[in-house]
C-alpha positions in Angstrom: 43.9 -2.5 44.1 41.3 -0.6 46.0 41.4 2.1 43.3 40.1 -0.3 40.6 37.1 -1.3 42.8 36.2 2.3 43.5 36.0 3.1 39.8 34.1 -0.1 39.0 31.5 0.3 41.7 31.1 4.0 41.0 30.5 3.1 37.3 27.9 0.5 38.2 26.1 2.9 40.5 26.1 5.6 37.7 24.8 3.1 35.2 21.9 2.1 37.4 21.0 5.6 38.6 21.4 7.0 35.1 19.2 4.3 33.5 16.5 5.1 36.0 16.8 8.8 35.3 16.7 8.1 31.5 13.5 6.1 32.0 11.9 9.0 34.0 13.5 11.5 31.6 10.7 11.7 28.9 8.5 13.3 31.6 11.0 16.2 32.0 10.3 19.2 29.9 13.8 20.7 29.9 16.0 19.2 27.0 19.2 19.9 28.9 18.1 17.7 31.8 17.1 15.0 29.3 20.6 15.2 27.8 22.2 15.0 31.3 20.0 12.0 32.1 21.4 10.1 29.1 25.0 11.2 29.7 25.1 9.7 33.3 24.9 6.1 32.1 27.5 6.8 29.4 29.9 8.1 32.0 29.2 5.1 34.3 29.8 2.6 31.4 33.1 4.4 30.7 34.2 4.1 34.3 33.4 0.3 34.2 35.5 0.0 31.1 38.2 2.2 32.6 39.0 -0.6 35.1 39.9 -2.8 32.1 41.5 -0.5 29.6 41.6 3.3 29.2 41.3 3.2 25.4 38.1 1.1 25.5 36.7 3.6 28.1 37.4 6.6 25.9 36.0 5.0 22.7 32.9 3.9 24.6 32.3 7.3 26.0 32.7 9.0 22.6 30.5 6.5 20.8 27.7 6.6 23.4 27.7 10.4 23.5 27.5 10.6 19.7 24.7 8.1 19.4 22.7 9.6 22.3 23.0 13.1 20.9 21.9 12.0 17.4 18.8 10.2 18.9 17.9 13.2 21.0 18.2 15.7 18.2 16.1 13.5 15.9 13.5 13.2 18.6 13.4 16.9 19.2 13.1 17.6 15.5 10.2 15.1 15.2 8.4 16.7 18.1 8.8 20.1 16.6 7.5 18.9 13.3 4.4 17.5 15.0 4.0 20.7 17.0 4.2 19.1 20.4 5.3 21.0 23.5 8.9 20.3 24.6 
């Protein structure tokens, strides 16, 4: 039973820390760090769902990663079109 609580609270901590890192993320110049800042909450959310069902956790992680990647790529392309510094 302790194992379930460890995964749940680790997921909650990752979601909180990752959300803060994502808010601070636009100030970071390196796109790899921006991507990592958005992946941390996705992993935390997957750990939270892992306490309930492993299939839900896997689908959540895949969906969150795909959506975040599409948004970041679109933002990078827009910034390059405008000519802004990344």
